N, C-alpha and C positions, 0 to 999 in steps of 0.2 A: 874169913873168906879164903878160899883155896882155889888156885888156878893150876890147870894141867894143860900143856900144849903137846900135841903129838903130830906126827906126819905119818902118812901111809900111802901105799900105791893102790890104784884100782886093781881089783882082782881080774877084771875083764873090762872091755869097753863099756862105758855106761851111757845110756841115752837120757833124754829129758825126763821120761817117765821114771827111770831109776832115781834120778836126782830129786824129783818131786816126792817120791816115796820115802827117801832118806829124810828129807825136810819135814814132811808131815809127821812121821813117827818121832823124830827128834823133838819137834816142837811140842807135841802132846806129852811125851815123857818128861821133857825138861820143865815144862810149866808146872806139872804136878810136883816136881821135886825141888823147885826153886833154883833151877840151873839156868844160867845164861851163857852165851858164847858166840862164836863165829866159826863158820866153816867156809873154806875157800877151796875150790876145785880148779886145778890147773895142770895141764900137760900130763894127764894120767895119774895125778897125785892129789891127795887131800892134805891141807893144813887145818888143824882145828884147835881152838882154845875152848876149854870148858871151865866154868867157874861157879862156885857155890859152896855149900857145906862139903867138907872133905869126904865124908862117907858117901854122899850122893854123887859127887864128881867121880869117885872111884867106881861106883856101881855103873854109871853111864859109860865110863871108859872101858870097863870090862865087857859090857854089852857090845860096844863098838868093835872091840878086838875080835869078838866072835862073829861079827857080821860078815857074811860071805862076800860082800862088795869090797872089803879091805884085805890087803895082804901087806906083809913087811911093815907092821905097825911099830913105830919107835917113839918113845917118850922123848921130847926135846927138853922139857923142863917142868918142874913143879915148884910152886912157891905159895907161901902164905902172904896175903896182902890185906891191907885195911880198906881197900875200895873195890867196888864192882865196876870193872871197866866196860862191860858189855851188857849193862842192866836193861837196856832198851829192847833186847832181843832174847826170846827163849832160845832162838838159834838163828843168828844172822847168816846170810849165805851170799856168796858171790862166785859167779862163773865168769863175769865180764870184768877182766882186769885191763887196765891201760897197758899198752904195748910194752912199756918199760917195766912195769910191775910183773907182767906175764913172763918177760925174758928173765928178770931177776929171780922170780919164783922157780922157774924151770931150771935155771942154773943151780940154785941152792939145792933143790931136790935131787937133781942129777948127781951133784957132788956128794949128797948125803945118802945115796941109794943103799949103800952097804954099811953105813955108819950106825953104831948103836949108842955111842957116847958123843954128846954135843958140847963143844967148848962154850964158854960164856958169850963169846962174840956171835956164835951161831944162834944161841938162845935169844939174844937181844935182837938180832936181825929178823928172825922169824916172828918174834913178838911185835916188833915195829911194823912188819908187813901186815900182820893181822889187824892191827889198830888202824892202819891207813886205808885199807880197802873197804869200800862201801858197797 
């Protein structure tokens, strides 16, 4: 099992229809490839974790990097793991964060806006945020 976490910025303001389009295409593609994960949209940024076979995860990530709705795409971390953490979702999604989570996420992403390299603490923080948001 391979996991990849990345952050990106909205290329432009996205509406509900844009978000639904992202989810529909992600869920169809991911299900066919055995990919699971979570996407969180907050304060003009995306957090996403993708997990599955390494080759398939890389294909999905490369597709997402080329998507016009993303800009400033940065890998936070990659790792091999023995467990699937998001197996219930071909792509879980959350727009509705609790106020504290939204504030924390916005602060993290604002601080990382120009960062290309993430320290271990950054990786762990983003990973934990993705696991806690439903």
